[in-house]
C-alpha positions in Angstrom: -42.7 -45.3 14.1 -44.1 -42.7 11.9 -45.8 -45.0 9.3 -45.2 -44.7 5.6 -43.5 -41.6 4.4 -44.7 -39.9 1.4 -42.1 -39.9 -1.7 -42.0 -38.5 -5.1 -41.5 -40.8 -7.7 -39.1 -40.3 -10.8 -39.0 -42.4 -14.1 -35.5 -42.3 -15.5 -35.5 -43.7 -19.2 -32.4 -45.8 -20.2 -30.4 -44.4 -22.6 -30.7 -47.4 -24.6 -34.1 -48.3 -24.6 -33.5 -51.1 -22.2 -35.9 -51.0 -18.8 -36.5 -47.5 -17.2 -35.3 -47.3 -13.6 -37.9 -45.9 -11.3 -36.3 -43.4 -8.5 -38.0 -43.3 -4.9 -37.3 -40.5 -3.0 -38.5 -39.2 0.4 -40.8 -36.5 -0.8 -41.2 -32.5 0.1 -42.7 -33.6 3.8 -40.0 -33.5 6.5 -40.3 -36.5 9.2 -39.0 -35.6 12.5 -36.3 -38.1 14.2 -36.6 -40.3 16.9 -34.1 -41.3 19.5 -34.8 -44.6 21.2 -33.4 -44.7 24.6 -33.5 -46.7 27.6 -35.8 -43.8 29.2 -38.1 -44.0 26.2 -38.1 -42.1 22.7 -37.4 -38.8 22.2 -38.9 -36.8 19.1 -37.6 -33.8 17.6 -38.9 -31.8 15.2 -42.4 -30.6 14.0 -45.2 -33.4 14.3 -48.5 -33.1 11.9 -51.5 -35.1 10.8 -49.4 -37.0 8.4 -45.8 -36.8 10.2 -46.7 -38.2 13.9 -46.3 -41.3 15.9 -48.3 -43.9 15.1 -49.4 -47.2 16.7 -48.9 -50.7 15.2 -53.2 -50.3 14.7 -52.7 -46.9 13.1 -49.9 -48.4 10.9 -52.3 -51.1 9.9 -55.2 -49.0 9.2 -53.1 -46.6 7.1 -51.8 -49.6 4.8 -54.9 -51.0 4.7 -56.7 -47.9 3.5 -54.0 -47.2 0.9 -54.7 -50.9 -0.4 -57.9 -50.2 -0.8 -57.8 -47.1 -2.8 -55.3 -48.5 -5.0 -57.1 -51.6 -5.7 -60.3 -49.6 -5.8 -58.9 -47.4 -8.6 -58.2 -50.7 -10.7 -61.7 -50.4 -11.9 -61.8 -47.1 -12.3 -58.6 -46.9 -14.7 -60.0 -49.7 -16.6 -63.3 -48.0 -16.9 -61.4 -45.2 -18.6 -60.0 -47.8 -20.7 -56.4 -47.1 -19.6 -55.6 -50.8 -18.9 -57.1 -54.1 -18.7 -55.1 -55.9 -16.6 -51.8 -55.1 -14.7 -49.4 -57.6 -14.2 -45.5 -57.2 -12.3 -43.0 -60.0 -12.8 -39.6 -60.9 -11.4 -39.7 -58.1 -8.6 -37.3 -57.1 -5.7 -37.6 -55.1 -2.8 -35.2 -54.3 0.1 -36.7 -53.0 3.1 -34.3 -51.6 5.8 -36.4 -51.8 9.1 -34.1 -48.8 10.8 -36.1 -49.3 13.9 -35.3 -53.0 14.7 -31.8 -53.2 12.5 -33.3 -55.8 10.3 -32.9 -55.8 6.5 -35.5 -57.8 4.8 -35.6 -58.7 0.9 -38.2 -59.9 -1.0 -37.6 -61.7 -4.1 -39.3 -63.0 -7.6 -42.4 -61.0 -6.6 -45.4 -61.5 -9.1 -48.6 -59.6 -9.6 -51.4 -60.1 -11.4 -54.6 -58.1 -10.8 -57.5 -56.9 -13.2 -61.2 -56.4 -12.8 -63.8 -59.2 -13.2 -65.7 -59.4 -16.4 -68.4 -57.4 -15.2 -66.5 -54.7 -13.9 -67.4 -55.0 -10.4 -65.0 -56.4 -8.9 -61.1 -56.9 -8.8 -59.4 -60.1 -8.5 -55.6 -61.4 -8.4 -52.7 -62.9 -7.4 -49.4 -62.6 -6.3 -46.0 -64.5 -4.8 -43.2 -63.5 -3.4 -39.9 -65.5 -2.0 -38.7 -64.2 1.6 -35.6 -65.8 3.1 -36.3 -69.2 0.8 -40.2 -69.4 1.6 -42.3 -68.8 -1.4 -45.4 -67.0 0.0 -48.6 -67.1 -2.4 -51.6 -65.4 -1.8 -55.1 -64.5 -3.6 -57.4 -61.1 -3.4 -60.2 -60.2 -4.3 -62.2 -56.6 -4.0 -66.6 -56.7 -3.8 -69.2 -54.8 -3.2 -71.7 -56.6 -1.0 -75.2 -56.1 -0.5 -74.7 -53.3 2.1 -72.8 -51.3 -0.4 -69.8 -52.0 1.6 -66.2 -52.8 -0.1 -64.3 -55.5 1.3 -61.2 -56.8 0.5 -60.4 -60.1 1.1 -57.1 -61.8 0.9 -55.8 -65.3 1.5 -51.7 -66.0 2.3 -50.5 -69.3 2.1 -47.1 -70.2 3.3 -46.9 -67.0 5.2 -43.5 -66.4 7.1 -44.8 -64.0 9.8 -41.2 -62.5 10.0 -41.8 -61.2 6.6 -44.4 -59.1 8.5 -43.3 -58.8 12.3 -39.7 -58.0 11.7 -38.7 -59.2 15.4 -41.2 -62.3 15.6 -37.7 -64.1 15.1 -34.4 -62.2 16.0 -31.8 -64.3 16.2 -30.1 -62.9 18.8 -33.0 -63.3 21.2 -34.0 -66.1 23.6 -37.0 -67.1 21.8 -38.9 -66.7 18.7 -41.8 -67.9 16.3 -40.5 -69.9 13.2 -42.0 -71.5 10.2 -44.8 -70.4 7.7 -48.5 -70.0 8.4 -51.6 -69.5 6.6 -53.4 -66.3 7.2 -56.8 -64.9 5.2 -58.2 -61.6 5.9 -61.9 -60.0 5.4 -61.6 -56.2 5.8 -64.6 -54.0 5.2 -64.4 -50.3 3.9 -66.6 -47.5 2.9 -66.9 -47.9 -0.8 -66.8 -44.2 -1.2 -64.4 -42.8 1.0 -62.4 -45.9 1.2 -62.1 -45.6 5.2 -61.7 -48.7 7.2 -65.0 -50.1 9.6 -63.8 -53.4 10.8 -61.9 -56.6 9.8 -61.9 -60.7 10.4 -58.5 -62.3 10.5 -58.4 -66.4 10.4 -54.9 -67.5 11.1 -53.6 -71.3 11.2 -50.1 -71.7 13.3 -49.6 -75.3 12.5 -46.4 -75.7 10.8 -44.5 -73.0 12.9 -42.1 -73.6 15.6 -41.4 -71.9 19.0 -38.1 -71.7 19.1 -36.2 -71.9 22.6 -32.5 -71.0 22.5 -31.4 -73.8 19.8 -34.6 -75.9 20.7 -37.6 -76.2 18.7 -41.4 -77.3 19.5 -43.9 -77.4 16.9 -47.1 -75.5 17.1 -50.4 -76.9 15.8 -53.9 -75.0 16.1 -57.3 -75.1 14.5 -58.3 -71.8 12.5 -58.0 -69.2 15.1 -60.7 -66.2 14.5 -60.5 -63.0 15.3 -62.6 -59.8 15.2 -60.9 -56.5 14.5 -62.1 -53.2 15.6 -60.0 -50.7 13.6 -61.7 -47.4 15.3 -60.1 -48.3 18.6 -57.6 -51.3 17.9 -59.2 -54.0 19.6 -58.6 -57.3 18.5 -61.1 -60.1 19.8 -59.8 -63.5 19.7 -62.2 -66.5 20.0 -61.5 -69.4 21.7 -58.8 -71.8 20.1 -57.4 -75.0 20.6 -53.2 -75.0 20.9 -50.5 -77.4 20.9 -47.1 -76.7 21.8 -45.0 -79.3 21.5 -47.2 -82.2 23.5 -48.7 -79.2 25.8 -52.1 -78.4 25.0 -54.5 -75.5 26.2 -57.9 -73.8 24.7 -57.1 -69.9 24.8 -59.2 -67.1 23.6 -58.5 -63.1 24.6 -58.5 -59.7 23.9 -55.6 -57.3 22.7 -55.3 -53.9 22.0 -53.2 -52.3 20.4 -52.0 -48.5 21.7 -49.1 -46.0 21.9 -47.6 -44.8 25.1 -45.9 -41.5 24.6 -42.9 -42.7 26.2 -42.1 -46.2 25.3 -43.9 -46.1 21.9 -46.0 -49.0 20.4 -47.9 -51.3 23.0 -50.5 -54.3 23.2 -52.9 -54.4 26.1 -53.5 -58.2 26.9 -56.1 -60.1 28.3 -56.1 -63.7 28.0 -58.0 -66.5 29.6 -56.7 -70.3 29.0 -58.5 -73.2 30.2 -57.9 -77.4 30.4 -53.8 -76.5 30.1 -51.9 -79.4 30.3 -48.5 -78.4 30.7 -46.3 -81.5 29.7 -42.4 -80.7 29.6 -40.6 -84.2 27.5 -39.2 -85.7 30.7 -42.8 -86.3 32.7 -45.5 -88.3 32.5 -49.2 -87.1 31.6 -50.4 -85.0 34.0 -53.3 -86.7 35.9 -55.4 -82.9 36.6 -54.7 -80.3 34.1 -54.6 -76.6 35.3 -58.8 -75.4 35.3 -57.8 -71.8 34.2 -54.9 -69.5 33.4 -55.4 -65.9 33.5 -53.6 -63.5 32.3 -53.8 -59.4 32.5 -50.6 -57.2 31.2 -49.0 -55.3 28.2 -46.1 -55.5 26.0 -43.8 -52.9 24.7 -42.5 -54.6 21.4 -39.7 -51.8 21.2 -38.5 -52.6 24.2 -38.4 -56.3 24.5 -40.9 -56.3 27.7 -43.5 -58.0 28.5 -45.8 -56.7 31.6 -47.7 -58.7 34.3 -50.4 -56.9 36.0 -51.8 -60.2 37.1 -51.6 -64.1 36.3 -53.8 -66.6 38.0 -53.2 -70.3 37.6 -55.9 -73.0 39.3 -57.0 -76.1 39.6 -60.1 -77.9 41.0 -58.6 -79.2 44.1 -57.6 -75.9 45.7 -54.0 -75.2 43.8 -53.5 -71.7 43.0 -50.5 -69.6 41.9 -50.4 -65.9 41.9 -47.9 -63.5 40.2 -47.3 -60.2 38.7 -44.3 -58.5 37.7 -42.3 -57.7 34.3 -39.9 -60.1 31.6 -37.5 -58.5 29.3 -36.1 -60.0 26.6 -33.4 -58.6 25.2 -30.0 -59.5 22.8 -28.1 -59.2 25.7 -29.9 -61.6 27.7 -33.2 -62.4 29.5 -34.0 -61.0 32.9 -37.6 -60.9 34.6 -38.4 -58.8 38.1 -41.6 -61.4 39.4 -43.5 -61.6 42.8 -45.3 -65.1 42.8 -47.4 -66.1 45.8 -48.8 -69.9 46.0 -50.6 -72.4 47.6 -51.8 -76.2 47.6 -49.2 -76.7 44.8 -48.0 -80.1 44.4 -44.1 -81.5 43.9 -45.7 -82.6 40.3 -46.7 -78.9 39.5 -43.4 -77.6 40.2 -41.8 -79.7 37.8 -44.1 -78.7 35.1 -43.8 -75.2 35.8 -40.1 -74.9 36.1 -38.8 -74.1 32.5 -36.4 -76.4 31.5 -33.6 -74.1 30.3 -33.8 -72.3 33.9 -31.4 -73.7 36.7 -31.6 -77.0 34.6 -29.4 -78.9 36.7 -31.6 -78.0 39.7 -34.6 -78.8 38.4 -33.1 -82.2 37.0 -32.1 -82.7 40.7 -35.9 -82.0 41.5 -37.4 -84.2 39.1 -35.6 -87.2 40.1 -35.7 -86.8 43.7 -38.7 -85.0 45.2 -41.4 -87.7 44.4 -44.1 -86.0 46.5 -45.3 -83.3 48.6 -47.3 -80.4 48.7 -46.4 -76.6 49.0 -48.6 -75.3 51.7 -47.7 -71.7 51.1 -45.0 -70.0 49.0 -44.0 -66.2 48.7 -41.3 -65.4 45.9 -39.4 -62.5 44.9 -37.0 -62.8 41.8 -35.3 -59.6 40.4 -32.8 -60.7 37.2 -31.8 -57.7 35.1 -31.9 -57.9 31.7 -28.4 -60.3 30.7 -27.8 -61.3 34.3 -29.9 -64.9 34.3 -27.8 -67.8 33.7 -29.4 -69.9 30.9 -29.3 -73.7 30.3 -25.4 -73.9 32.4 -24.5 -70.7 31.6 -23.4 -70.1 35.4 -24.0 -67.0 36.3 -23.8 -65.0 40.2 -27.1 -64.2 41.5 -27.1 -60.5 41.3 -27.6 -58.6 45.0 -31.2 -59.3 46.3 -32.1 -61.4 43.2 -33.6 -63.9 44.8 -35.9 -64.2 48.0 -38.3 -67.2 49.1 -40.0 -68.2 51.7 -41.9 -71.8 51.3 -43.9 -74.2 53.9 -44.8 -77.8 52.4 -46.0 -81.0 53.8 -45.7 -84.4 52.8 -42.7 -84.1 51.3 -40.9 -87.1 50.2 -37.0 -87.4 49.0 -35.5 -90.0 47.1 -31.6 -89.1 47.1 -30.4 -92.3 45.7 -31.9 -94.6 43.2 -31.3 -97.8 44.9 -33.1 -95.9 48.0 -37.0 -95.9 49.0 -38.0 -92.6 49.2 -37.5 -90.5 52.6 -40.6 -89.6 54.1 -40.2 -86.5 55.2 -42.8 -86.2 58.9 -44.4 -82.9 59.7 -43.5 -79.8 57.8 -41.0 -78.5 55.6 -39.7 -74.8 55.5 -37.6 -73.4 53.1 -35.9 -69.6 53.3 -33.6 -68.6 50.3 -32.0 -65.2 50.1 -29.9 -64.8 47.1 -27.2 -67.6 47.6 -28.0 -68.4 51.3 -30.4 -71.1 51.8 -32.2 -72.5 55.0 -34.2 -75.8 54.9 -35.5 -77.5 57.9 -37.9 -80.3 58.5 -39.8 -81.6 61.9 -38.5 -85.4 60.9 -38.2 -87.8 58.2 -38.6 -91.5 58.1 -36.3 -93.7 55.8 -38.2 -97.3 55.5 -35.9 -100.2 55.1 -36.0 -104.2 54.9 -35.2 -104.1 58.4 -36.7 -101.3 60.0 -37.1 -97.9 59.9 -34.7 -94.6 60.5 -35.7 -91.5 62.0 -34.3 -88.3 61.3 -35.8 -85.5 63.8 -34.4 -81.6 63.7 -32.8 -81.7 60.3 -31.7 -78.6 59.3 -29.5 -77.7 56.5 -27.7 -73.9 55.9 -26.0 -73.0 52.6 -24.1 -69.8 52.6 -21.1 -68.6 50.0 -17.4 -69.5 51.1 -14.4 -67.5 51.0 -13.1 -68.8 47.8 -14.4 -67.9 44.1 -17.7 -70.2 43.7 -17.5 -71.9 47.2 -20.4 -73.0 49.0 -20.4 -74.0 52.8 -23.3 -76.1 53.6 -24.0 -76.9 57.1 -25.7 -79.9 57.8 -27.4 -80.9 61.3 -29.9 -83.4 62.8 -30.8 -86.1 65.2 -30.7 -89.9 64.0 -32.4 -93.1 65.7 -32.2 -96.7 63.9 -31.9 -100.3 64.8 -28.2 -101.1 63.3 -29.9 -103.6 61.0 -31.9 -101.1 59.4 -28.5 -98.5 58.8 -26.8 -101.7 57.6 -29.3 -102.1 55.1 -29.3 -98.8 53.8 -24.7 -98.8 53.7 -25.8 -102.0 51.5 -27.7 -100.2 48.9 -25.8 -97.1 48.8 -22.2 -98.5 49.2 -22.0 -101.8 49.4 -18.4 -102.0 49.0 -18.1 -100.4 52.5 -18.9 -103.8 54.1 -16.6 -106.0 52.4 -13.5 -103.4 52.7 -10.7 -104.6 54.8 -10.6 -101.8 57.2 -13.9 -102.8 58.6 -13.0 -104.2 61.8 -16.6 -106.3 62.6 -18.6 -107.4 60.3 -22.0 -105.0 61.0 -24.5 -107.6 59.7 -23.6 -109.3 62.7 -24.6 -106.5 65.2 -28.0 -105.8 66.8 -29.1 -103.0 68.7 -30.7 -99.1 68.6 -28.6 -96.4 67.8 -29.0 -92.6 68.4 -26.7 -90.5 66.7 -26.6 -86.2 66.6 -24.4 -85.0 63.8 -23.4 -81.8 62.4 -21.3 -81.1 59.7 -19.5 -78.4 57.7 -18.7 -79.4 54.3 -16.9 -76.8 51.6 -18.0 -77.2 47.9 -16.5 -76.0 44.8 -17.6 -74.2 41.5 -19.0 -77.5 40.6 -20.5 -78.6 43.6 -18.2 -81.1 44.6 -16.5 -81.5 48.0 -13.5 -79.7 48.7 -13.7 -80.3 52.2 -15.6 -81.7 55.3 -15.7 -81.5 58.9 -18.0 -83.0 61.2 -19.0 -84.1 64.7 -20.8 -86.8 65.7 -22.2 -87.9 69.2 -24.4 -90.7 70.0 -24.8 -94.1 72.1 -25.9 -97.1 71.0 -28.4 -99.2 73.5 -29.0 -103.0 73.7 -25.9 -103.7 71.9 -25.3 -107.5 70.8 -24.1 -109.8 68.3 -26.4 -112.1 66.4 -23.5 -113.8 65.0 -20.3 -114.8 66.4 -17.7 -112.3 66.1 -14.3 -113.8 66.7 -15.9 -117.0 68.3 -18.0 -114.7 70.7 -21.6 -113.9 71.3 -22.4 -110.7 73.4 -25.4 -108.9 74.4 -26.8 -105.9 76.7 -24.5 -103.6 75.8 -24.1 -100.0 76.0 -21.8 -97.8 73.9 -21.0 -93.9 73.9 -18.8 -92.1 71.4 -18.5 -88.3 70.2 
């Protein structure tokens, strides 16, 4: 938070002529104390030009200007005849990052740096082992035709965690792991050594996005980023990025700043186009998202990402807008989001639904909902950090954690593999408040080989039960069907029922029109298995008759009522 601390060095000769020991002591410049709390950062003590809170941009400027001054002094020292080459071997550096609580160790450090034969430039190479990854690089400092000093550095097999300590916190939900390649071209005033501009080239190919215990390979072209150190702005040119089999073209602007209350921040404005979201359990998308725009911020010290505005759109009119905040902390993930959408297809929802959130419900939706378009949707979610269940980690919904209102059209649901999809006629309406769910449809049509089954006034209401983890599901609706069509469904869903000895007659020998009104109350346990069921059925059969002899008799034009 305060940047590099000024220090005193003390060289202690070995008593028997061995290697000397260099002691690094905190200098006479005292630093304030910083207390980090949920409400912000409290700083006690005097802050000066050398001892004040710094943004990540200030930190980067401070260190690069120090490197420029040190490397430039190599020429000066060589011209004074003090040395012609500097070599360091087998070095070790331990870094205790008190801010993020991470201890980093660099071993087998080597550095070989010297002025060029003409004495106008400096060249060098270096390497270091970080957690088993051997990072190697070369550097060059030259004076260009504009009399500007340029520091050029190329890094191969670069572990991002060595530079950004919290990029793969093992206690967090997500992170980036693996080695990348990075090159820097930084401009300085040759006399004052003050930084002017910078260009970064980053190749993320070879890294992985970690989500829990799952890894998704990242591949990119060379990402070009232009840096304006004066105002902390990084401009990223459009780049192609693959995440697993999901692809996109991405560009953006990032501005590093400092908030008096929450410390280092990043303002973000990004645009993505031709976005193909490709989960492993879905086929290729017929139409990618045309554009995704994002405006927001990040407070890395607090693991928070703010979404001021995010818009996803397709040429066919599909549109999703959202705003809110996401927290990714060691105690768990949480978010506070408001989402609105229109003209969203069932396929879009399957692709946007993260596979690790409510995975059982997502699996059912992917398998069972085969078509449909959400005409309008308004959703609000409020899950404090640590209250969100991830991949089977069942946790109760916090109070006022979920609110959803949705209207869909053209919905098709396939409840069983052996059945054709049920075509919902008219609108499907869904309301959800925490654990209470209401689902209603104008009507539905179930096609069979022997005619259609019509469903009207269908409704489902689910609410918490009396026992721990219990849910009460109330189902109601009107059904009309020919008996042969109903028999066809039974043969596909429960074929053994028609062969049961308890069946008094052969249903396949009956004909007629069936009209039924059903009201059912089902109690489910915490695993959604049925504990109890109560129901009432009222209806009638018109034109009841037989198509084959039943116990030696044929009949027709029968009427039957039941309840």
